[in-house]
N, C-alpha and C positions, 0 to 999 in steps of 0.2 A: 429260176425256181420261185423267186419272190412274186412273179406275176401270175403264177399258177392259181386258178380260181379255187382249187380245193385245198390250198395251203393257208391255214389260219394262224400261223405264227404261234404266239405264246398264250393262246386262250387256255382256260383251265379244263380239266377233265369233265367237270360238271357242265360247263357251257357247251363243250363238244357233244356230250350226250343229249343235251337239250336240243341242239341243232339237228342231230340225227333223228331224234324222236319226232320233231316237227316235220322232217322230210317224210318219214314213215314208211318208206319202201325198202324191201330187202335189197341189199346191194348198194345202198347209199353209203358214201364214205367221205372222209376228210382226213387231212394230215395236220398235226400240230407239233409244236416242239415238245420233246420229252421233258417231264418234270424231274426225272431221276438221273438222267445221264446228259451231261453237257454236250452239245453238238449232235445229239441224236434226235430222232423223231418218233412220234407215235401215230400209227395208222389205225384209225377208228372206223369200224365197219358194222353196219346194222344188219342183223339177220334174225328173223323170227322174234322181233321186238326186243332183242337183246344186243348190246353193244360189245363187240369183240375188239380187243386192243392188241396190236402187234407192234413190237419195237423194231425200228429201223436203225441199225447201228453202222457207223463208219469203221473201216479197218485202218491199219497203219498207213495204207496207201490212199486213203480217202474214198475207197469204193464203198458203196452202200449195199446193205443186204438186210432182209427181214430175218429177225432172230428165229432160229429153229431149235428143235430139241436135239440132244446129242446123237450123233451118228448120221444125221441127214445133211447132205451137202447144201450149203447156202448158195443162192444165186446172187452174183455181185453185179452192180450197175454203177456207171460213172456219175449219173445225175439222178435226182429224185424223180423228175418227169419220166426218165427211162424206166425206172423201177415201177412207177404207177402204171405206165403203159403195158408193161409185161404182165402185171397182175390183173389187168382188165380181161385177160384171156382165162378160160376155165382150166381146171385141173392143175393149179399151181400151189395147192396146199392150204389155201384160205377156205373158210367155211362157205364162201360164195365169191364169185369174181367181183371185182370193183366195177359197178355198173353206173351209178348215178352220183357224180360229184356234188357235194353240198357246197355251194358258193359262199365265200366269205362276204360279209357286208362291208361296203366301203366306209371309211371313217367319215363321220358326220362333217358336213361342209362348214359347220359353224364352230370349228376348232377354236378354242378360246385364245384370244390375244388381248382382249379388251382389259383396260384398267378399271378401277372402281368408278371412274367418272364417265364410263362409256366411250373410251377412246376407240378409234376405228381400228381396222386391221391393216396388215401389210406394211409397206414402206411408210405410208402416211401415218400409221399408228406408231411406227418407230419414231417418226419425226415428232409427233406430239409427246411421246414418252421422253424424248430427249429435250423437249422444249420447256422443261421446268424453269422457273425463274432463276436468273443468274445469281441472285442473292442466296439461293440454296446451294450453290457450288462456288463458293468464294475463291476456290483454288484454280478455277478455269477462267482465263481472261475472256472478256466480252467478245473479242475478235474471233477466238477459236470456237466459242459457243455458237456464234452466228454462222460461221462457215459450216459447222456440223449440221445445223438445221438446213442450210441451203443444199448441202451435198446429199443428205440422207434421202431426200425426196426423189432424187434422180438415180439412186443406187439401183443397179441392174439385178442384184441378188439379195433377197431379203435375209437369207441365212447368214451370208457374209456380213451384211449390215448389222445383224444382231450381235455377232462377235465384236464388230467394230464399236457398236454402241456400248457393249459391256465394258470394253477397255476404256473408252473415253469417259464413261460415267463413273467407273469404280476403280480402275487401276492406273489411269494416267497420273492421278494424284500421288500414288505410291512411287511411280518412277520419278516424278518431280521432286518428291521428298528425298529419295535416294540420291538424285543429282545434286541437290543442295548440300548433301553430306559427302560429296566427292566420289560418288559411285555412278559412272556414266554408262553402265552396262544395259540399261533399259530392259531388265529381266521380264517385266510384265508384258511389254510389247512383244518380245520374242515368244512368250507363251501364247499370247493371243494370235500371233501369225501362224504358229505351228498348229494350233487348234483349228483356225479358219481354213488352212490349206490341207488339212488331213485327207479330205476326200480327193483332192487333186493329187496328192502324193500317192494314194492307193491306185488311182487310175493310171498315173504315169508308170508306176511299177509294173502294172499289168500290161500296159502297152509296150514297154521296153522289152519285157520277156518275149512277147510275140515278135517284135521287130528283130531281136537278136536271133531267134530261131529261124526266121526267114532269111536273115543274112548268112547264117551258117550253111544253109542249103546251097547257096551260090558261091561259097568260098572256094578258091582253088585248092587242089591237093596240097597238103603240107607234110613236112617231114616229122618224124616222131618228136624231134627236139622242139620244133616250133609249135607242135600240138601241145606239148607239155607247158610251153610258155603261155599258150592260149588258155589252158585250163586253169591257170592260177590267176587269170585276169578277173578282178572282182565282178560279180554278177551285177548287171545294171549299168556298168560303165560304158557309155556310148562309143562306138567307133567313129572315126572321122569320116563323114560322108564323102562319096565320090563326087568330084566337082561337076556341077551341072546336072547330076542325076535326079535329085529330089526337087529341083526347082523347075522341072519341065511342066509340072501341073500347077495351075493357079491355086487350087485348094491346098496342095501341099506347101506351096510357097507361103500362103496365108498362115497355115499352121506353124511353120517355122518362125514367121514374124511374131506370132502370138507368144510362142515359147520364149523367144528372145526378149519380148516386152516383159513377160512375167519375171524372167531372170533379172532384167534390169531393175524392175520395181522392187523386188525383194532385196536386191543388193543395195539399192540406194535409199529405201524407205527408212531404215534405222538411222542412217546419217541425217536424213532430212528431219525426222522427228527429234533427234538429239539436238540438232541446231536450233529448232524452233523452241524446244523446252529450255535450252540454255538462255535464249533471248528472253523467254518468259520469266525465268528466275531473276534476271537482271532488271526487268522492267516493272514487275508486279510484286506486291507484298503477298506472300503465300503462307502466312502464319496459320498454324492449325487452330481451330476453335478450342477454347478451354472452358472448363467448368468455372462457374462463378467463384470469385476469390473467397476463400474462407480461411479462418485461422487453422493452424495445424492441429488436427484432432489429437486428443489424448484419451487413453482408455480410462473410463470411470466405472466404479462399482455401481451396480443397479440399486437405485434408491428403494427405501422401504415403501411399499404400496399399501394404501388403505381402501377398504370397501365397506360401504354402509349396507348392512343386510338386516333382514328380519329372521329371528332364530326361534325354532321350536314351535310348539302348539300355541304358545302365548303371543307369537309374532312380535316379540319385543325387539326394538331397534338396537342393533349391536354393531360394533366396528371390528372388522377382521383386518389385521395387519400382517402382511407377508414380508418377511425379511429373507431374501434369497441368499444373501452373503452369509448370514449367521445360521441359516437353516432352521428358522422357527416361524410358527403361526401363532399370533397373539389374539385372544378374544377379549374385548373391552366393552363394558356396558356404556350406553350413551350417557354422557354427562359425568362419567366416572373417570377420574384421572389415573387410577391404578388398574392394571390388567386383571381380568378375572381368571384367565388361564393362559399359559404359554405351552405350546405343543412342539417339541423337537421333531424334526423331519423323520428321524429314525423310529419314532413312535406312531407315525401315520401308517395305518395298515391298508386302507382302501378309500378311494374317492369314487362316489357313485354319481353319475350324471343322468338325471331323469329325462326320458324322451318325451313324455306327455306334458311335462312342465319344464319348458326350456330354460327357465331362470332358476331352477332349483337344483341343489346339490346336497349330498350327504357325506360327511367326513366321519370315518371310523378310525379310532386311534386307541392306543394303550393308555390306561390310567393306572392300573394296578397289575400285579403279577397275575398272569393267566386270565385277566379280565379286560374287556374293552368297552368303549363308550362310543355312541354314535350321536351326531348332532346334525339337524337339518337346517340349511340356510337358503333363504330366498333372496336373490340379488335383484337390483332394480331392472335389469334387462338380461337377455341371453348373452349379449356381448360381454357384459361385466362378468357373468359366470365363466365364460370361456377364458377371459383374461386371468381370473383367479386360478382356474385349472392349469393354464399354461405356466403361470408362475410357480405353482406347486410342482409341476413336472420338471421345470428348469431347476428348481431347488433340489429335487431328488437326483437329477443328473449330476449337478455340480458336487454333491456330497456322496456320491455312490462309491467313489474310489475304484471304479472299474477301469481296467487298462484300455478296453475297447468299448465303444458306445453300443447300447441296445436300441437307441432311438435317435433319430436326427430330424431336423426340420428342413423342408425343401420349399423354396419360393419359385413359382412359375409365373412368368409375365409374357404377354403377347401384345403387339401393337403394330398396326398398319400405319406407318409414319407419313404416308401420302407424298413421298418424294420431297419432303421438307425437313430441314434440320430440326432437332429437338429444341425445346426451350432450355434456358441455362440451368434450370433445376427440374428434376424429375422425382423429387423426394416423395411426393404423394403416391406415385406408382410403386416405388421400391419399398415403401412402408405400408402398403395395402390400405390406404386411406381414400375415402371418397364415397361412392354409392354402393349399395348391396350389403353383403355380409362382410364387414370390414373389421380390421384390427382395432381394438380399444387403444386409447392413447397410452395406457399403462404398459402395453406390450408391443406397440407399433415399432419401436426402435430396438427391440431385442434382435440381434443379428441371427439370420438363418445360417444353417451349415452349408447349404448349396443354393446358388441362384442360377436359374435357367431363364435367359432372356431371349425370346424369339421376336423378330421384327420382319415386316414385309414392306416393300417399297421404301427401303432404307437407302438414302442417297449418300450417306457418309462412307468414307473409306473404312476398310476392315480394321486397321490398326487404331485409327482415331476413335472409332466406335467403342472398341474394347477399352481403350484408355479412358474414354469419357465415362463408361460404366464403372470402372474400377475407382476412378477419382470420386464419382458420386457416392459410391458405397463407403469409401474411406472417410468422406466428409460426414456421412450420416452415422456410421457404425464404428469409426475409429479402428478399422481392420483393413489390412492390405490383402485383399482377396487374390488368390492365385487362379490363373487361367487353366482350366482342364482341357477345353477344346473350343475352337472357333470353326464353324462350318458355314460356308456361304454358297449360294447359287444366285448369281446376278444380285438382285436387291433383297433376296431372302437370306436372312442371317440368323444364326443361333450361337449364343455365347454361354458357356458353362463355367461358373466361378465357384470356388470352394474356399473355406477357411484354411489358413496356412497349416493348422495342426492336422487337417484331414488329407493333406496332399499325399502323404505316404500311404494312405489307405486306398487311394485310387489306382486302379490298374486296368489293363486290357481295354484301353480306349480305342474305339473305332468310330469313324465318321463316314457318311455317305450322302449322296444327293440324287434326286430324280427330277427330270424335266417333264412337265405335263402341258407345256404350252403348245404352240402350233405343231401338230403331228408328233407330239412328245419329243420335239427336238430343241425347243427354245425354253429358256429358264425363267421367263417372266412369270410363269406359274410353275408350281412344283413343290418340292419338299427337301429339307435337309434333316439329317438325323445324327445323333450322337449316342453312343452306348459305352458303358464302363462297368467295372465291378467296384463296389464300395465294400472293402473286406470280402465277405462271402455273399453279398447281395448284388444281383445284377439289375442295372437301371437302363432304360431306354427312353430317349426323348426325341420327338418328331415335331418339327415346325413346318407348317405347310401354308401355301397360298393357292386355293382352289379356284376353279373357273367362276367368273362373275356373271351376273344377270339373273333375274328372277326366274326366267324360263329354262335355265340350264341345270336343273336338279340332277337329271340323268348324267350329264357331263361331270358334275361334281362327284357323283357316286363312282363314275369310271375313274376319275382322278384318284380317289381313295384306293380303289382296287389296284391301280397301276403303282401307287406308292408302296402298298403292302407287298406287291410282287417283286418290286425292283430294288428297294432299299436293302443294302447289304450291311447288316449290323449284328452284333452279338457273337456268340460262340459259333465258329464255322461248323462245328460238329452238329449244330442244330439248324443248319441251313435249310433242311427239308421241311422244317416245322413252320407252321403259320407264324408270321412275325410277331403277332400279339401273344404268343405262348413262349417266346424265347427269353423273356425277362421276368424277374420277380415283380418289378413294377415298371409299367410303360405309361408315359405321359404324352398326350397328343395335344398340341396347341397350334394356334394360328388363325389366319383369316380364312375360315372355312367357307364363307360367302353364301351360306344358306339363308334364304330370305323368308319373309312372312307372306303367306298366301291369303291376302286380304286387301281390299280396296284401301288406298292410302288415306282417304278421309276417315274411314272407320278406324284405321290404326291410330291416327292422330286423336280421335275422340277417346279411344281407350287409354291412350297415354296421358291425356289431360286428367283422367280420373285415376291414373296409376293402376289400371286393371290389367296387370301383366299376365294373369292366368288365361284370360281370353286370347291373348296374343300368342302365348306359348302353345296353345292348342292348335294353332295354324303355323307353327314354326316348322319349316321344311326339314331341318335336321331331326327334330323330335318325330316328325311323321315318318321319315325314312328309317329311323332307328326302330320305330314300332313295327315296320314292315320287314325288319331284319335285313335291310339293304346295306347298311353301313354301321360301323362301330358296334359290332355284336358284343354284348356283355361288357361294354364300357360303362363307366359311371361318370356322372357330372354333378357338380354341386347345384343347390337350389338357386335359380336365377331370380333375384329380387332387386335388380337394377334395370334401368331403362335400356332400350336398344342402343348399341354403341356405334351405329352407322345409320344414316349419313348426315352428319352435322354440318352446319355452316361453319367454315373455318373462322377462328377467332372468337367463337361463342359456343356455349352449350345450352342455349335457350331455344334454339331454332333448328329444326331438321330441314336441310336443303334437299328436297326430294325430287325437284325438277332439274333436268339437264337439257338445255336448249342446244340443238344441233341443226346443221343445214337440212338434215333429212326429217326433222321434226323434234318433238319433245320426248326425251327418255325419262321414264319414271324409276327412281331408285327408292323404294319404300323403306322407311326405318326398319332396321333388322338387327338381330343379334348375330352378326357375322363373325365376331371374334369370340372364340370359345376355348375352353380347357377341359379335356376329358382324361380319364385314366383307366387302366385295367391292371389288376394285380393277381398274382397266383392265389388260389383259395387258401383260406385260413392264415393269411398274413395280416399284419397290422398297418393300416393306412387310414388316416382321418383327415378330411378336408376342414380346415379351421377358418378359412375365409375364401370368398369368391365375389368379386365385384369389379368396379371400374372407377377410374378417377373422374373428377368433375372440374378440374382446374388446368388440365393440359389441353390446349385448344389449337395447336398448330396444324393438326391433321383433321380430316373429316371423320376419322375413327377415334374413339376414346381408348386409351390403354386399359387392358384387362389384367387382373392379377388373381392368383389363388395360392394359398399356403397349405402345406401338408405336414402332418406328423407321421413319420414313416419308421416302422420297425426294421432293424437291420441285424444281420448276424455277423459274427467274427469268424476268422479262420480258427476252427475248433482245435484245441489242444487237450487231449484226454488227460485227466488227473492220474489215471492208472495206465501205465505203459502196457502195450500189448504183450501178452505172455507167449508161451510156446504155441506151436501149431495145434495142440490138442485143446486149447481153450475154446469154449463154445463161441460161435459167431452169431451175430444177428442175422436174421434171414427174413426175406419177404416171400410169403407163400400165397398162392392163388388157388381158390377152390373152383372158380368158374368165371368166365367172361362171356357176355353176349352183347351183340351190337346190331343196330340197324343202320345201314348206310344208303344214301341216296345215289343210286346207280342203276343203269340198265345192263350192267355186266353180270355174268355168272362166275366170274373168276374166283378161284380159291384165294384165301388171304392168310397172312400171318401178322403178328404184332411185334413191333420193335419197341424196346424199353430203353429210355435214356434217363440219366440222372447224374448230377455231380457226385452223388454218393456211391456210384458204381465205377469200377475201373474202366469198363468199356460197355458199349451198347450190347444188349442181349436181344434175342428174338425167339419167338415161340415157334412151334410146329404149325403146319397148316390147320385151318379150322376143321372141326369134326362134323359139325352140323351146318346145314345151309338150306334156306328156302327163300322163295320170292313170291309169297302169296299176294303181296300188294304190288301192283304194277309200279315200276320205277324205284323200288326199294329192295334191298337184299339183306336178309337176316342171317347173321353168322353166329356161331357158337364155338367155344373152346372149353374143354374139360381140364381138370387139374393135370392130367397126363401130358397135355399138349403145351402147358405153360411152364416156363422155367422158374426154379427157385433162385431168387436173387440174393446175393450176399454183399451188403454194404461194406465199404472199405473200413469204417469204424463202427463198433457195436454199441456205442454209448447212446442212452436215451436222450440226453440233452442235445446231442448232435442230430439224431434222427428226426426229432420232432420238428425241426426246421427244414427238412428236406422235402422235395417234390419229385414225382415221377412224371415223365412225359411219355405218352403212348402214341404210336402211329400205326394205323391199320393200313397195310400195303398189299397190293395185288401180287400174287405169285408170278403171273406172266409178265406184268409191266414193271414191277417194283415201284410203282407210283402210289402215292398216298391217297387213301379214300377219306381220311380225316384224322385229326390229332386231338389230344386232350391232355389236361394236367390234373394230377391227383395229389392231394396233400397227404403226407404220411402221418401227420399229427393225430388224426382221428382213427388211424388204422393200427395204432400201437396196442399191443396186448395179446393174450393167448387165444382170445375168442375172435373168430372171423367177423369182420365188419363189412357192411355193404357200402358200395360207392355207386354213384350214378352222375353222369354229366353229359354235356353236349360234345359233339365232334365238330371241329372246324378245319377248313382248308382254304388258304388264300382269301381269308376274310369272309368266307361263306359258311353257313351252318350246313353241314353235310350229313348229319346223323346224330345218333346218341349211343351211349355205351353204359353198361352197368356190370357189376360183378361182386364177388366176395373175396376178401383178402385179409391177411393178418401180417403184422410186423412183430416178430419175436425178438426180444431183447434179453441177453443173459442176465441172471440175477445180480451179478456183481457190477452191472453197468447201468443200473436204473436210477441213479441219483440225478437230480436236476435242480435248477434254481428258478426263481420267479424273475421274469423279465421286467425291466423298468416300466414298460407300458402296461403290464398286466395288473397293476394295482388300481388302475382306473377301469371301471365297468360302466356299462350302459344298461339301464333298466327302465321299465315302465313304472309309473307311480303306484305305490302301495295303496290298498284299500284303506288301511288305517295308518296314518303317519307314525313314524317311529317316535317313541317317548323322548323327551328332551334330555333327561339325565340318567334314567335307570341303566344299569350295565346290561350288556348282552354277551353271549359267548363269543370267544375269539373266532373269527372266520377261519374256515379250514384253509390250509396252504394252497390247495388246488381248487381255484374257483372257476366256475363256468362263466365266461363273459359273453353277454349278448352282443350282437353286431350293431354298430352305429348305423343310423339311417343312410349315411352317405355311402355305405357299402351295399353292393347288390345282394339281395337276399338269396338263400339257397333255393334252388329251383324246385318247385312243387309239381310242375308239369312241363310238358314240352310243347312248343308252338305248333309243330306239324302234327295234324291228327293221325298221320300214318305211323307215328311212333307208339304203337299200341304196346310195345314191350314194357312200358313203365306204368301202365294202368294198374291201380291197386297197390302200388308200392307205398308203404307207410313212410 
């Protein structure tokens, strides 16, 4: 079946429809994997410019049949080609016979295996990958390393060689360490052999079943008793062969010799490796690398921090002193020894950060009963203002007396280590110091709640890398961080660490990995993912290493799609949703490998002048995002640091853009390969406080990149008022109408599925009532209130509901496959009046349409109390036309303030990228 030209495996519905549209003839067809039923298929057939999709389902015996309406007998077939052959005949129930198969495109011949330095492909490239300097793997003796290089070039099987290389590069050291501690089991070797021989195991199982069947045909008649004994013999246990029978043919004799050799090698290999490692332990010093010696850290209170600012209209120089421990802000005139005013943290009502003047902030605080005062401060730089705001935020958190946090800080780091060990200190990376938007020295060593460290081409062992990170953080922060998860794929690693006090708040941890190397089977390129719940907020993190080479933009886009489709993370109930919609906050980091489309000399000229804007205009990732090819609706911080690749190792003054090879010179232009992006549910709080790279870590040709975030989180809500009797009014979500446009050539009826953590179970609507396809390639759908269900949340409290989100999926009635999904925030829908929503539809990383409607969320009167979140006292505003007076009082701000969105967040959509989405024209 895999060889059938019409079978396209796991392509998406949209891609299938595009292929059929290009073919253009009635009766064109293809088969793809079903998106809604595991192990099933979707038969896509073009007729009269519309695509008809039929599900092919397996029964309990593995027979395949096209799904039919109730009462019609299904025709069953043993194989997919048999089924397709039968339906190529007329009068079989399809709208037209299967006439013209749409052939699948063969995978590109340039499947990526190359490293960042342009290493070659195949076994030779494995050899160069394994030929990193021995100083980089001090735990593998010189003799073993040289033998590995010699043997890998003559390896007959590159796949098996890949597994062997993975073991020798990354897991041999773990077996060595276990052996040193008295554990001779070589667990990692056994795992590597099982993985490498998996295909052989399946082939032998299949062959044995056939041989046993043939042997039974020629068995002599047996008595019932002997038959019973025969039936309890384990399946797959070979019979003793008749002497001389199988050796009469040279080919069979050769096969038996090969099987015997495999048996001997598998039996003896573990003993041979064990003996070699035992000798290695005796002859070589295999001590693990350690962090630079440092005195034992002790927790210290945060020192009082001072800021020189200009205050009010008069712009007089003033000193602001922030004492986080005591919870006060002191204003002191320059040259005056006594403070002018001391403001307790509980009197601070609002902090306004101006967008147009990045160094300006306004503090609103209580001075008298029912009166408040505002003061404007201009800091020496935007970084100083951010440091002041962060200290005030930290002060609010420490003195809030909340049992569960509203706000946490998240550190994200990515680094392609270039198969070289790290320096003894990575302090600048972990404290966000260097180039770009960096942390001020007053806040650099404030510990974050969560650290997520992603690396590529990391040659260290898993355990030693984790311990190296934990020891580094303990030296810097005096905190013994706990490991939430470690996920690795070859040399791609991601470590998630959390403060000890948050360990109990972490649950539902999931990990996953995807290979996107040669034929998507090798893990030199790919991604690792980790997801978990922090109290009631879901987080997802993806670290990837995409295809290298300036010319491989399309391949990188395909890597991104493969990762989205194949990573298994988050709540299993949301498995049918686009991966980017399954989490409250999703962070994507790694060596994305997108390059600059510009001549290298022109790039160097712009870099000399620090003209980053001209280079960002030709950045492949930015260009592909503008085309909606990748990272739809993701955000990225402003890039104001130089390209992080490709530096000359040992320096950050020179880009090494030429690579001399036997076939010629390869050009690796300086590029922003290493990136950090994020996507969050609408109307959630996430602010990027820093985004930059280090300038003092020079062991790799990449510079480490960091970003820090302030993230709003929710707790497991406990209502203050216990639920009463069943007659108590419930909260309800009501719909007046929904209409959507989806990109499809199908005319199938559709329904909507509704998912949310605030619902006991998923709900679905009735089939759509209106439908039209006035625009070729697009289907317009509509549902009235009668077709839409009233949803009842499990809790009716306003404070709970305003943090909830609804996930909607539009599915075809015939195929039950999704035409697109979206997320709606309930915060803006609260109230007795219906509110309008509009947003995009996504599926498998693609924009597939748009949706809008009217809805309301009704909350019972007794359940409408709420409280202000810790992050809601900070707002983002444009500069006023007239600056606020320095001292006159102003009315107390109302308790419910509208906060404008910071620039780091995507703005609400005012229009839609596809001109066919006419449904939203004229919407206010």
